[in-house]
Structure formats: structure tokens, C-alpha cells
PDB file of N, CA, C and O in Angstrom:
ATOM      1  N   MET A   1     -11.155  37.348   4.252  1.00  0.00           N
ATOM      2  CA  MET A   1      -9.884  36.765   3.874  1.00  0.00           C
ATOM      3  C   MET A   1      -9.025  36.547   5.111  1.00  0.00           C
ATOM      4  O   MET A   1      -9.156  37.258   6.107  1.00  0.00           O
ATOM      5  N   ALA A   2      -8.164  35.575   5.036  1.00  0.00           N
ATOM      6  CA  ALA A   2      -7.287  35.225   6.148  1.00  0.00           C
ATOM      7  C   ALA A   2      -6.257  36.326   6.404  1.00  0.00           C
ATOM      8  O   ALA A   2      -6.002  37.162   5.537  1.00  0.00           O
ATOM      9  N   THR A   3      -5.678  36.316   7.583  1.00  0.00           N
ATOM     10  CA  THR A   3      -4.639  37.258   7.971  1.00  0.00           C
ATOM     11  C   THR A   3      -3.285  36.563   7.945  1.00  0.00           C
ATOM     12  O   THR A   3      -3.169  35.413   8.369  1.00  0.00           O
ATOM     13  N   PHE A   4      -2.266  37.249   7.452  1.00  0.00           N
ATOM     14  CA  PHE A   4      -0.920  36.670   7.445  1.00  0.00           C
ATOM     15  C   PHE A   4      -0.467  36.469   8.890  1.00  0.00           C
ATOM     16  O   PHE A   4      -0.614  37.358   9.728  1.00  0.00           O
ATOM     17  N   MET A   5       0.085  35.290   9.165  1.00  0.00           N
ATOM     18  CA  MET A   5       0.609  34.983  10.498  1.00  0.00           C
ATOM     19  C   MET A   5       2.020  34.433  10.370  1.00  0.00           C
ATOM     20  O   MET A   5       2.354  33.769   9.389  1.00  0.00           O
ATOM     21  N   ASN A   6       2.844  34.718  11.376  1.00  0.00           N
ATOM     22  CA  ASN A   6       4.175  34.098  11.381  1.00  0.00           C
ATOM     23  C   ASN A   6       4.037  32.675  11.917  1.00  0.00           C
ATOM     24  O   ASN A   6       2.998  32.308  12.466  1.00  0.00           O
ATOM     25  N   ILE A   7       5.082  31.885  11.754  1.00  0.00           N
ATOM     26  CA  ILE A   7       5.002  30.452  12.085  1.00  0.00           C
ATOM     27  C   ILE A   7       4.748  30.225  13.575  1.00  0.00           C
ATOM     28  O   ILE A   7       4.106  29.240  13.939  1.00  0.00           O
ATOM     29  N   GLU A   8       5.232  31.104  14.436  1.00  0.00           N
ATOM     30  CA  GLU A   8       4.985  30.929  15.873  1.00  0.00           C
ATOM     31  C   GLU A   8       3.501  31.108  16.198  1.00  0.00           C
ATOM     32  O   GLU A   8       2.953  30.373  17.020  1.00  0.00           O
ATOM     33  N   GLU A   9       2.857  32.073  15.563  1.00  0.00           N
ATOM     34  CA  GLU A   9       1.422  32.261  15.757  1.00  0.00           C
ATOM     35  C   GLU A   9       0.640  31.050  15.242  1.00  0.00           C
ATOM     36  O   GLU A   9      -0.315  30.601  15.877  1.00  0.00           O
ATOM     37  N   ILE A  10       1.051  30.533  14.099  1.00  0.00           N
ATOM     38  CA  ILE A  10       0.391  29.366  13.514  1.00  0.00           C
ATOM     39  C   ILE A  10       0.536  28.150  14.425  1.00  0.00           C
ATOM     40  O   ILE A  10      -0.431  27.420  14.647  1.00  0.00           O
ATOM     41  N   LYS A  11       1.738  27.930  14.952  1.00  0.00           N
ATOM     42  CA  LYS A  11       1.970  26.801  15.860  1.00  0.00           C
ATOM     43  C   LYS A  11       1.146  26.930  17.134  1.00  0.00           C
ATOM     44  O   LYS A  11       0.666  25.932  17.673  1.00  0.00           O
ATOM     45  N   HIS A  12       0.982  28.152  17.612  1.00  0.00           N
ATOM     46  CA  HIS A  12       0.201  28.382  18.828  1.00  0.00           C
ATOM     47  C   HIS A  12      -1.291  28.099  18.595  1.00  0.00           C
ATOM     48  O   HIS A  12      -1.946  27.478  19.432  1.00  0.00           O
ATOM     49  N   LEU A  13      -1.818  28.557  17.461  1.00  0.00           N
ATOM     50  CA  LEU A  13      -3.245  28.371  17.173  1.00  0.00           C
ATOM     51  C   LEU A  13      -3.601  26.965  16.711  1.00  0.00           C
ATOM     52  O   LEU A  13      -4.711  26.493  16.957  1.00  0.00           O
ATOM     53  N   TYR A  14      -2.659  26.289  16.037  1.00  0.00           N
ATOM     54  CA  TYR A  14      -2.929  24.964  15.459  1.00  0.00           C
ATOM     55  C   TYR A  14      -1.837  23.968  15.865  1.00  0.00           C
ATOM     56  O   TYR A  14      -1.103  23.473  15.011  1.00  0.00           O
ATOM     57  N   PRO A  15      -1.729  23.673  17.163  1.00  0.00           N
ATOM     58  CA  PRO A  15      -0.656  22.772  17.612  1.00  0.00           C
ATOM     59  C   PRO A  15      -0.854  21.341  17.082  1.00  0.00           C
ATOM     60  O   PRO A  15      -1.968  20.818  17.048  1.00  0.00           O
ATOM     61  N   ASN A  16       0.256  20.736  16.674  1.00  0.00           N
ATOM     62  CA  ASN A  16       0.267  19.344  16.199  1.00  0.00           C
ATOM     63  C   ASN A  16      -0.726  19.103  15.066  1.00  0.00           C
ATOM     64  O   ASN A  16      -1.414  18.082  15.039  1.00  0.00           O
ATOM     65  N   GLU A  17      -0.793  20.048  14.135  1.00  0.00           N
ATOM     66  CA  GLU A  17      -1.695  19.921  12.996  1.00  0.00           C
ATOM     67  C   GLU A  17      -0.948  20.191  11.693  1.00  0.00           C
ATOM     68  O   GLU A  17       0.105  20.827  11.668  1.00  0.00           O
ATOM     69  N   TRP A  18      -1.539  19.682  10.615  1.00  0.00           N
ATOM     70  CA  TRP A  18      -1.086  19.997   9.267  1.00  0.00           C
ATOM     71  C   TRP A  18      -1.806  21.268   8.856  1.00  0.00           C
ATOM     72  O   TRP A  18      -3.019  21.389   9.028  1.00  0.00           O
ATOM     73  N   VAL A  19      -1.047  22.221   8.307  1.00  0.00           N
ATOM     74  CA  VAL A  19      -1.610  23.520   7.959  1.00  0.00           C
ATOM     75  C   VAL A  19      -1.303  23.829   6.495  1.00  0.00           C
ATOM     76  O   VAL A  19      -0.157  23.734   6.055  1.00  0.00           O
ATOM     77  N   LEU A  20      -2.329  24.192   5.760  1.00  0.00           N
ATOM     78  CA  LEU A  20      -2.202  24.586   4.363  1.00  0.00           C
ATOM     79  C   LEU A  20      -2.096  26.107   4.333  1.00  0.00           C
ATOM     80  O   LEU A  20      -2.952  26.809   4.871  1.00  0.00           O
ATOM     81  N   LEU A  21      -1.028  26.614   3.693  1.00  0.00           N
ATOM     82  CA  LEU A  21      -0.760  28.049   3.693  1.00  0.00           C
ATOM     83  C   LEU A  21      -0.824  28.637   2.290  1.00  0.00           C
ATOM     84  O   LEU A  21      -0.329  28.044   1.331  1.00  0.00           O
ATOM     85  N   GLY A  22      -1.437  29.800   2.184  1.00  0.00           N
ATOM     86  CA  GLY A  22      -1.431  30.555   0.947  1.00  0.00           C
ATOM     87  C   GLY A  22      -0.369  31.636   1.023  1.00  0.00           C
ATOM     88  O   GLY A  22      -0.143  32.215   2.085  1.00  0.00           O
ATOM     89  N   ASP A  23       0.285  31.910  -0.097  1.00  0.00           N
ATOM     90  CA  ASP A  23       1.360  32.906  -0.199  1.00  0.00           C
ATOM     91  C   ASP A  23       2.323  32.835   0.980  1.00  0.00           C
ATOM     92  O   ASP A  23       2.492  33.812   1.710  1.00  0.00           O
ATOM     93  N   PRO A  24       2.959  31.669   1.167  1.00  0.00           N
ATOM     94  CA  PRO A  24       3.860  31.501   2.306  1.00  0.00           C
ATOM     95  C   PRO A  24       5.137  32.321   2.156  1.00  0.00           C
ATOM     96  O   PRO A  24       5.582  32.621   1.048  1.00  0.00           O
ATOM     97  N   GLU A  25       5.707  32.672   3.293  1.00  0.00           N
ATOM     98  CA  GLU A  25       7.039  33.272   3.341  1.00  0.00           C
ATOM     99  C   GLU A  25       7.984  32.143   3.734  1.00  0.00           C
ATOM    100  O   GLU A  25       7.804  31.503   4.770  1.00  0.00           O
ATOM    101  N   ILE A  26       8.994  31.902   2.896  1.00  0.00           N
ATOM    102  CA  ILE A  26       9.897  30.770   3.109  1.00  0.00           C
ATOM    103  C   ILE A  26      11.337  31.246   2.996  1.00  0.00           C
ATOM    104  O   ILE A  26      11.673  32.026   2.106  1.00  0.00           O
ATOM    105  N   ASP A  27      12.183  30.772   3.900  1.00  0.00           N
ATOM    106  CA  ASP A  27      13.620  31.035   3.850  1.00  0.00           C
ATOM    107  C   ASP A  27      14.315  29.706   3.665  1.00  0.00           C
ATOM    108  O   ASP A  27      14.332  28.877   4.575  1.00  0.00           O
ATOM    109  N   ASN A  28      14.896  29.493   2.477  1.00  0.00           N
ATOM    110  CA  ASN A  28      15.520  28.224   2.112  1.00  0.00           C
ATOM    111  C   ASN A  28      14.444  27.138   2.126  1.00  0.00           C
ATOM    112  O   ASN A  28      13.644  27.077   1.192  1.00  0.00           O
ATOM    113  N   THR A  29      14.394  26.289   3.137  1.00  0.00           N
ATOM    114  CA  THR A  29      13.343  25.273   3.246  1.00  0.00           C
ATOM    115  C   THR A  29      12.526  25.431   4.530  1.00  0.00           C
ATOM    116  O   THR A  29      11.794  24.520   4.917  1.00  0.00           O
ATOM    117  N   THR A  30      12.650  26.574   5.181  1.00  0.00           N
ATOM    118  CA  THR A  30      11.948  26.830   6.437  1.00  0.00           C
ATOM    119  C   THR A  30      10.757  27.744   6.200  1.00  0.00           C
ATOM    120  O   THR A  30      10.905  28.843   5.665  1.00  0.00           O
ATOM    121  N   VAL A  31       9.580  27.289   6.598  1.00  0.00           N
ATOM    122  CA  VAL A  31       8.372  28.108   6.489  1.00  0.00           C
ATOM    123  C   VAL A  31       8.378  29.136   7.618  1.00  0.00           C
ATOM    124  O   VAL A  31       8.452  28.781   8.795  1.00  0.00           O
ATOM    125  N   LEU A  32       8.300  30.420   7.245  1.00  0.00           N
ATOM    126  CA  LEU A  32       8.323  31.502   8.225  1.00  0.00           C
ATOM    127  C   LEU A  32       6.924  32.029   8.552  1.00  0.00           C
ATOM    128  O   LEU A  32       6.716  32.639   9.601  1.00  0.00           O
ATOM    129  N   GLY A  33       5.965  31.791   7.651  1.00  0.00           N
ATOM    130  CA  GLY A  33       4.607  32.267   7.873  1.00  0.00           C
ATOM    131  C   GLY A  33       3.780  32.153   6.613  1.00  0.00           C
ATOM    132  O   GLY A  33       4.252  31.661   5.588  1.00  0.00           O
ATOM    133  N   GLY A  34       2.539  32.612   6.696  1.00  0.00           N
ATOM    134  CA  GLY A  34       1.650  32.577   5.549  1.00  0.00           C
ATOM    135  C   GLY A  34       0.212  32.805   5.976  1.00  0.00           C
ATOM    136  O   GLY A  34      -0.072  33.062   7.146  1.00  0.00           O
ATOM    137  N   PHE A  35      -0.682  32.705   5.017  1.00  0.00           N
ATOM    138  CA  PHE A  35      -2.112  32.823   5.269  1.00  0.00           C
ATOM    139  C   PHE A  35      -2.673  31.423   5.482  1.00  0.00           C
ATOM    140  O   PHE A  35      -2.630  30.599   4.569  1.00  0.00           O
ATOM    141  N   VAL A  36      -3.198  31.139   6.667  1.00  0.00           N
ATOM    142  CA  VAL A  36      -3.755  29.821   6.957  1.00  0.00           C
ATOM    143  C   VAL A  36      -5.056  29.667   6.189  1.00  0.00           C
ATOM    144  O   VAL A  36      -6.010  30.416   6.397  1.00  0.00           O
ATOM    145  N   VAL A  37      -5.079  28.681   5.295  1.00  0.00           N
ATOM    146  CA  VAL A  37      -6.234  28.432   4.457  1.00  0.00           C
ATOM    147  C   VAL A  37      -7.055  27.264   4.991  1.00  0.00           C
ATOM    148  O   VAL A  37      -8.284  27.264   4.910  1.00  0.00           O
ATOM    149  N   PHE A  38      -6.354  26.261   5.544  1.00  0.00           N
ATOM    150  CA  PHE A  38      -7.018  25.051   6.033  1.00  0.00           C
ATOM    151  C   PHE A  38      -6.076  24.373   7.007  1.00  0.00           C
ATOM    152  O   PHE A  38      -4.858  24.501   6.881  1.00  0.00           O
ATOM    153  N   HIS A  39      -6.622  23.649   7.982  1.00  0.00           N
ATOM    154  CA  HIS A  39      -5.791  22.900   8.928  1.00  0.00           C
ATOM    155  C   HIS A  39      -6.516  21.627   9.338  1.00  0.00           C
ATOM    156  O   HIS A  39      -7.744  21.558   9.319  1.00  0.00           O
ATOM    157  N   SER A  40      -5.728  20.618   9.710  1.00  0.00           N
ATOM    158  CA  SER A  40      -6.306  19.335  10.091  1.00  0.00           C
ATOM    159  C   SER A  40      -5.275  18.513  10.855  1.00  0.00           C
ATOM    160  O   SER A  40      -4.069  18.704  10.696  1.00  0.00           O
ATOM    161  N   LYS A  41      -5.764  17.597  11.683  1.00  0.00           N
ATOM    162  CA  LYS A  41      -4.877  16.642  12.353  1.00  0.00           C
ATOM    163  C   LYS A  41      -4.355  15.602  11.371  1.00  0.00           C
ATOM    164  O   LYS A  41      -3.319  14.982  11.609  1.00  0.00           O
ATOM    165  N   ASN A  42      -5.071  15.412  10.268  1.00  0.00           N
ATOM    166  CA  ASN A  42      -4.727  14.396   9.276  1.00  0.00           C
ATOM    167  C   ASN A  42      -4.223  15.072   8.001  1.00  0.00           C
ATOM    168  O   ASN A  42      -4.914  15.918   7.433  1.00  0.00           O
ATOM    169  N   LYS A  43      -3.033  14.707   7.554  1.00  0.00           N
ATOM    170  CA  LYS A  43      -2.444  15.320   6.365  1.00  0.00           C
ATOM    171  C   LYS A  43      -3.307  15.117   5.116  1.00  0.00           C
ATOM    172  O   LYS A  43      -3.401  16.010   4.274  1.00  0.00           O
ATOM    173  N   LYS A  44      -3.928  13.957   4.996  1.00  0.00           N
ATOM    174  CA  LYS A  44      -4.759  13.680   3.817  1.00  0.00           C
ATOM    175  C   LYS A  44      -5.938  14.648   3.707  1.00  0.00           C
ATOM    176  O   LYS A  44      -6.416  14.910   2.603  1.00  0.00           O
ATOM    177  N   ASP A  45      -6.405  15.174   4.817  1.00  0.00           N
ATOM    178  CA  ASP A  45      -7.527  16.112   4.799  1.00  0.00           C
ATOM    179  C   ASP A  45      -7.182  17.451   4.148  1.00  0.00           C
ATOM    180  O   ASP A  45      -8.081  18.219   3.808  1.00  0.00           O
ATOM    181  N   LEU A  46      -5.887  17.742   3.971  1.00  0.00           N
ATOM    182  CA  LEU A  46      -5.496  19.007   3.356  1.00  0.00           C
ATOM    183  C   LEU A  46      -6.039  19.152   1.940  1.00  0.00           C
ATOM    184  O   LEU A  46      -6.195  20.268   1.445  1.00  0.00           O
ATOM    185  N   LEU A  47      -6.327  18.029   1.289  1.00  0.00           N
ATOM    186  CA  LEU A  47      -6.909  18.089  -0.053  1.00  0.00           C
ATOM    187  C   LEU A  47      -8.247  18.827  -0.055  1.00  0.00           C
ATOM    188  O   LEU A  47      -8.623  19.429  -1.061  1.00  0.00           O
ATOM    189  N   LYS A  48      -8.961  18.780   1.064  1.00  0.00           N
ATOM    190  CA  LYS A  48     -10.245  19.481   1.164  1.00  0.00           C
ATOM    191  C   LYS A  48     -10.063  20.998   1.071  1.00  0.00           C
ATOM    192  O   LYS A  48     -10.985  21.712   0.678  1.00  0.00           O
ATOM    193  N   GLY A  49      -8.893  21.481   1.426  1.00  0.00           N
ATOM    194  CA  GLY A  49      -8.631  22.915   1.394  1.00  0.00           C
ATOM    195  C   GLY A  49      -8.115  23.425   0.065  1.00  0.00           C
ATOM    196  O   GLY A  49      -7.983  24.635  -0.122  1.00  0.00           O
ATOM    197  N   LYS A  50      -7.822  22.530  -0.859  1.00  0.00           N
ATOM    198  CA  LYS A  50      -7.260  22.933  -2.148  1.00  0.00           C
ATOM    199  C   LYS A  50      -8.097  23.979  -2.885  1.00  0.00           C
ATOM    200  O   LYS A  50      -7.521  24.922  -3.427  1.00  0.00           O
ATOM    201  N   PRO A  51      -9.429  23.860  -2.933  1.00  0.00           N
ATOM    202  CA  PRO A  51     -10.221  24.889  -3.627  1.00  0.00           C
ATOM    203  C   PRO A  51     -10.089  26.288  -3.010  1.00  0.00           C
ATOM    204  O   PRO A  51     -10.369  27.287  -3.673  1.00  0.00           O
ATOM    205  N   LEU A  52      -9.667  26.359  -1.754  1.00  0.00           N
ATOM    206  CA  LEU A  52      -9.530  27.645  -1.076  1.00  0.00           C
ATOM    207  C   LEU A  52      -8.258  28.393  -1.477  1.00  0.00           C
ATOM    208  O   LEU A  52      -8.051  29.531  -1.056  1.00  0.00           O
ATOM    209  N   LEU A  53      -7.413  27.767  -2.281  1.00  0.00           N
ATOM    210  CA  LEU A  53      -6.139  28.366  -2.686  1.00  0.00           C
ATOM    211  C   LEU A  53      -6.234  29.194  -3.961  1.00  0.00           C
ATOM    212  O   LEU A  53      -5.227  29.742  -4.410  1.00  0.00           O
ATOM    213  N   ASP A  54      -7.410  29.297  -4.549  1.00  0.00           N
ATOM    214  CA  ASP A  54      -7.565  29.975  -5.836  1.00  0.00           C
ATOM    215  C   ASP A  54      -7.099  31.434  -5.823  1.00  0.00           C
ATOM    216  O   ASP A  54      -6.679  31.946  -6.861  1.00  0.00           O
ATOM    217  N   ASN A  55      -7.161  32.101  -4.693  1.00  0.00           N
ATOM    218  CA  ASN A  55      -6.788  33.518  -4.624  1.00  0.00           C
ATOM    219  C   ASN A  55      -5.328  33.741  -4.253  1.00  0.00           C
ATOM    220  O   ASN A  55      -4.927  34.878  -4.008  1.00  0.00           O
ATOM    221  N   PHE A  56      -4.532  32.690  -4.205  1.00  0.00           N
ATOM    222  CA  PHE A  56      -3.127  32.810  -3.827  1.00  0.00           C
ATOM    223  C   PHE A  56      -2.227  32.393  -4.980  1.00  0.00           C
ATOM    224  O   PHE A  56      -2.557  31.468  -5.722  1.00  0.00           O
ATOM    225  N   LYS A  57      -1.094  33.067  -5.136  1.00  0.00           N
ATOM    226  CA  LYS A  57      -0.152  32.738  -6.201  1.00  0.00           C
ATOM    227  C   LYS A  57       0.701  31.523  -5.835  1.00  0.00           C
ATOM    228  O   LYS A  57       1.057  30.728  -6.704  1.00  0.00           O
ATOM    229  N   LEU A  58       1.024  31.382  -4.561  1.00  0.00           N
ATOM    230  CA  LEU A  58       1.841  30.274  -4.065  1.00  0.00           C
ATOM    231  C   LEU A  58       1.127  29.603  -2.905  1.00  0.00           C
ATOM    232  O   LEU A  58       0.304  30.216  -2.225  1.00  0.00           O
ATOM    233  N   SER A  59       1.454  28.337  -2.689  1.00  0.00           N
ATOM    234  CA  SER A  59       0.912  27.633  -1.535  1.00  0.00           C
ATOM    235  C   SER A  59       1.881  26.553  -1.093  1.00  0.00           C
ATOM    236  O   SER A  59       2.714  26.090  -1.872  1.00  0.00           O
ATOM    237  N   THR A  60       1.764  26.161   0.156  1.00  0.00           N
ATOM    238  CA  THR A  60       2.548  25.064   0.713  1.00  0.00           C
ATOM    239  C   THR A  60       1.816  24.539   1.934  1.00  0.00           C
ATOM    240  O   THR A  60       0.753  25.043   2.296  1.00  0.00           O
ATOM    241  N   TRP A  61       2.382  23.540   2.557  1.00  0.00           N
ATOM    242  CA  TRP A  61       1.835  23.011   3.802  1.00  0.00           C
ATOM    243  C   TRP A  61       2.981  22.852   4.781  1.00  0.00           C
ATOM    244  O   TRP A  61       4.148  22.810   4.393  1.00  0.00           O
ATOM    245  N   THR A  62       2.631  22.764   6.064  1.00  0.00           N
ATOM    246  CA  THR A  62       3.627  22.531   7.109  1.00  0.00           C
ATOM    247  C   THR A  62       2.961  21.784   8.257  1.00  0.00           C
ATOM    248  O   THR A  62       1.737  21.797   8.392  1.00  0.00           O
ATOM    249  N   TYR A  63       3.770  21.139   9.078  1.00  0.00           N
ATOM    250  CA  TYR A  63       3.291  20.462  10.282  1.00  0.00           C
ATOM    251  C   TYR A  63       3.765  21.264  11.471  1.00  0.00           C
ATOM    252  O   TYR A  63       4.935  21.643  11.530  1.00  0.00           O
ATOM    253  N   THR A  64       2.881  21.533  12.426  1.00  0.00           N
ATOM    254  CA  THR A  64       3.219  22.409  13.540  1.00  0.00           C
ATOM    255  C   THR A  64       3.718  21.673  14.782  1.00  0.00           C
ATOM    256  O   THR A  64       4.066  22.303  15.781  1.00  0.00           O
ATOM    257  N   GLY A  65       3.752  20.363  14.723  1.00  0.00           N
ATOM    258  CA  GLY A  65       4.214  19.590  15.872  1.00  0.00           C
ATOM    259  C   GLY A  65       5.677  19.201  15.750  1.00  0.00           C
ATOM    260  O   GLY A  65       6.372  19.614  14.822  1.00  0.00           O
ATOM    261  N   GLU A  66       6.128  18.408  16.695  1.00  0.00           N
ATOM    262  CA  GLU A  66       7.493  17.895  16.681  1.00  0.00           C
ATOM    263  C   GLU A  66       7.587  16.731  15.703  1.00  0.00           C
ATOM    264  O   GLU A  66       6.689  15.892  15.637  1.00  0.00           O
ATOM    265  N   VAL A  67       8.651  16.687  14.963  1.00  0.00           N
ATOM    266  CA  VAL A  67       8.884  15.616  14.002  1.00  0.00           C
ATOM    267  C   VAL A  67      10.115  14.840  14.467  1.00  0.00           C
ATOM    268  O   VAL A  67      11.157  15.427  14.754  1.00  0.00           O
ATOM    269  N   SER A  68       9.983  13.514  14.538  1.00  0.00           N
ATOM    270  CA  SER A  68      11.128  12.705  14.964  1.00  0.00           C
ATOM    271  C   SER A  68      12.251  12.836  13.927  1.00  0.00           C
ATOM    272  O   SER A  68      11.996  13.069  12.745  1.00  0.00           O
ATOM    273  N   HIS A  69      13.475  12.685  14.385  1.00  0.00           N
ATOM    274  CA  HIS A  69      14.643  12.876  13.520  1.00  0.00           C
ATOM    275  C   HIS A  69      14.750  11.831  12.425  1.00  0.00           C
ATOM    276  O   HIS A  69      15.398  12.073  11.407  1.00  0.00           O
ATOM    277  N   ASP A  70      14.132  10.677  12.613  1.00  0.00           N
ATOM    278  CA  ASP A  70      14.213   9.638  11.586  1.00  0.00           C
ATOM    279  C   ASP A  70      13.110   9.763  10.536  1.00  0.00           C
ATOM    280  O   ASP A  70      13.034   8.949   9.615  1.00  0.00           O
ATOM    281  N   ARG A  71      12.263  10.769  10.671  1.00  0.00           N
ATOM    282  CA  ARG A  71      11.173  10.985   9.714  1.00  0.00           C
ATOM    283  C   ARG A  71      11.491  12.205   8.857  1.00  0.00           C
ATOM    284  O   ARG A  71      11.914  13.243   9.367  1.00  0.00           O
ATOM    285  N   LYS A  72      11.285  12.069   7.561  1.00  0.00           N
ATOM    286  CA  LYS A  72      11.544  13.176   6.646  1.00  0.00           C
ATOM    287  C   LYS A  72      10.237  13.861   6.276  1.00  0.00           C
ATOM    288  O   LYS A  72       9.231  13.204   6.008  1.00  0.00           O
ATOM    289  N   LEU A  73      10.265  15.184   6.264  1.00  0.00           N
ATOM    290  CA  LEU A  73       9.142  15.974   5.783  1.00  0.00           C
ATOM    291  C   LEU A  73       9.621  16.739   4.556  1.00  0.00           C
ATOM    292  O   LEU A  73      10.700  17.330   4.563  1.00  0.00           O
ATOM    293  N   TRP A  74       8.826  16.722   3.524  1.00  0.00           N
ATOM    294  CA  TRP A  74       9.173  17.426   2.296  1.00  0.00           C
ATOM    295  C   TRP A  74       8.448  18.749   2.258  1.00  0.00           C
ATOM    296  O   TRP A  74       7.287  18.847   2.654  1.00  0.00           O
ATOM    297  N   LEU A  75       9.136  19.764   1.779  1.00  0.00           N
ATOM    298  CA  LEU A  75       8.520  21.055   1.579  1.00  0.00           C
ATOM    299  C   LEU A  75       8.069  21.119   0.126  1.00  0.00           C
ATOM    300  O   LEU A  75       8.877  21.006  -0.796  1.00  0.00           O
ATOM    301  N   GLY A  76       6.779  21.301  -0.058  1.00  0.00           N
ATOM    302  CA  GLY A  76       6.241  21.440  -1.410  1.00  0.00           C
ATOM    303  C   GLY A  76       5.764  22.864  -1.609  1.00  0.00           C
ATOM    304  O   GLY A  76       4.995  23.381  -0.798  1.00  0.00           O
ATOM    305  N   LEU A  77       6.202  23.491  -2.658  1.00  0.00           N
ATOM    306  CA  LEU A  77       5.788  24.852  -2.974  1.00  0.00           C
ATOM    307  C   LEU A  77       5.085  24.812  -4.313  1.00  0.00           C
ATOM    308  O   LEU A  77       5.646  24.332  -5.298  1.00  0.00           O
ATOM    309  N   TYR A  78       3.876  25.305  -4.357  1.00  0.00           N
ATOM    310  CA  TYR A  78       3.063  25.221  -5.569  1.00  0.00           C
ATOM    311  C   TYR A  78       2.704  26.609  -6.075  1.00  0.00           C
ATOM    312  O   TYR A  78       2.373  27.503  -5.296  1.00  0.00           O
ATOM    313  N   ARG A  79       2.773  26.772  -7.369  1.00  0.00           N
ATOM    314  CA  ARG A  79       2.399  28.030  -8.011  1.00  0.00           C
ATOM    315  C   ARG A  79       1.036  27.869  -8.663  1.00  0.00           C
ATOM    316  O   ARG A  79       0.717  26.826  -9.233  1.00  0.00           O
ATOM    317  N   SER A  80       0.249  28.918  -8.567  1.00  0.00           N
ATOM    318  CA  SER A  80      -1.046  28.906  -9.234  1.00  0.00           C
ATOM    319  C   SER A  80      -0.839  29.007 -10.738  1.00  0.00           C
ATOM    320  O   SER A  80       0.057  29.717 -11.195  1.00  0.00           O
ATOM    321  N   THR A  81      -1.644  28.318 -11.496  1.00  0.00           N
ATOM    322  CA  THR A  81      -1.520  28.355 -12.947  1.00  0.00           C
ATOM    323  C   THR A  81      -2.464  29.379 -13.573  1.00  0.00           C
ATOM    324  O   THR A  81      -2.585  29.453 -14.796  1.00  0.00           O
ATOM    325  N   GLN A  82      -3.124  30.159 -12.742  1.00  0.00           N
ATOM    326  CA  GLN A  82      -4.063  31.160 -13.256  1.00  0.00           C
ATOM    327  C   GLN A  82      -3.366  32.453 -13.537  1.00  0.00           C
ATOM    328  O   GLN A  82      -4.000  33.412 -13.976  1.00  0.00           O
TER     329      GLN A  82
END
């Protein structure tokens, strides 16, 4: 099983990537950490990691790179239905 990491550790290990997190820790709309389940340079590839979320109650994704100010990123938080 994955190890919980804070967001700085995640950014260091997966720079400029989309990261799928299980049981994330979130403050307001800021991702503070979580269990890295899947990562990719392409956001669409995160769908490949969806089956890996079965053991987590919550999940979300984040981008570890710089985001231009004119681009919006949405925070999605998902609950397991099991």
C-alpha cells in the first residue's frame, strides 16, 4: 500500500504531473497531502488509476507544476460508494 505524503514530497517526486490521491488531506480548497495512487504527465491518463481507488474513502487529483493565473483548476473530491 502507498505511504501518506505531504504535498511538498509529492511535488518533489512527481514534478509537473497530474497526481491521483487517495484519502487526501485538504484545507478549504488546498491539497495538503494524500496517498499517491497514480500519476501522469497527461490529465486524461488519471482515468487509468481509478480502479486503484477502491480501498480509499475519498479521492482527488492535483497538478504539481505551476499553473498560469489565467487558467482555472477545479478541486474535485470524490467519496467511495462502497
